[in-house]
Steps between C-alpha positions, in 0.01 A plus 500: 500500500476129424761251624642432153465832321798543270609138543544238229428135581616199301263207557548150361191287454180644354241280671418416860725669754695685230184654356361592842831656601529702181149635559579586863825677418335686213220611733775636724637713217770276351570462132500129417735300280355150487648185349321176421513216251123472442399748230130480585564568869738781407237667284241468777737662750585781260131572441404480867774732622459745213125524568584581862716788381834339581824557313583151380729311265436127463761290321472141382811351656635159592648606832750215492673647192771754578469713187123528534520616862776746413288645219194526727696692762647727232154564355364593841788736565459659157126553550484599868852610591618225732411214734419542871315180589526140380239236581587150382180297476544296181507126562434155362370219722590155370389194693722198543761323707872461434429189294197632309622854424716511188812714482345752261206560735735534797715753316197694380378538858843615613552753222150650521445499875854580616692607191251775422564656841873497434444658157271781620756572773792485257345749260270692734720573801742727309198711397373507858840615626489792256179613673636464852371154585165326510327179601479146366240243605526139388196273511606172658263250665438307819614205288851636551466420872274195522422342168240253387574179318542505122638855467876436501596765245252766608576472872873509435468823302300664775760411761767641270306827478528542876878466481540724196287764673731507801809512279369794297395681818852477641675591177295812423397641839777759477353612167165573663328195353279291727426141399232282659288202408145393572389140540131456424292198589217394269396806298225520238724524191506326161760257637272400788199486268685253278569284804140534618346403168726206429429348161193671358328578828200732522459827688325304774795259519737795533296662777488172691878472468539858622294412808719197556820702460363772725417254776872430541556863599406603857306797362285249313531633147740564217644847450433753227770653276408847623588402857850405391527809280415729790787363707739515205406866454581564866843340461564711190405821678697732727286375788711182495824696494671286767392165351752308292632147465185345644219272390139565596243221502155583367353159558191520718693336783589192294858473628426609858432148626595141432184406314354278772165592653 
């Protein structure tokens, strides 16, 4: 029997870590309800998982909009019977300081990166309780602990995810729901690729940037989405049955030292 046979997983974000996690959970037997705002990425996920024989429902959803998240949860319950696992991976990554980030951009980061976690909990947890509990994993970032310059909004949202994770873990432990977060370092995702390419950079430019980013990590490289997905799958499984209210760094040792060689 696979780890997730008979389970239904709601995953936000249909590229990068979200895509890799959906594939990993599906390989473990889970039915997947995926939500993303990018129609092209959504279609690619639907096709990829369906070809692999997975049971999958992909919805085009702005995860910062309450009604859209509510409808996505309801659609997943109607199709698969309930929700057992939630993985919150959807995110935006604006660059800027307090004086260069406008209010709309700040609010967008807050509502997508943090608000979406609140919304999936608000609508998803009652369904999880009906099935006797479950697991939630929120994708935060090392930026929530030790941020770079020029990421005021993004880093703030990732720190908020750590706090919201602990709050949810305490509030719903008695209902059999475990809630944890993961904090990746530099991972090969579309967000990192955008940073690596800059304005119109080539594939070679991106690879050089990846090498530069990787050099900051003691393991000497950037991570892959599948490496994060594997740990998320562990946290969602019964093997992590005594893990809740914690954050786990998947950062190649980035935050282990003080950055001085």
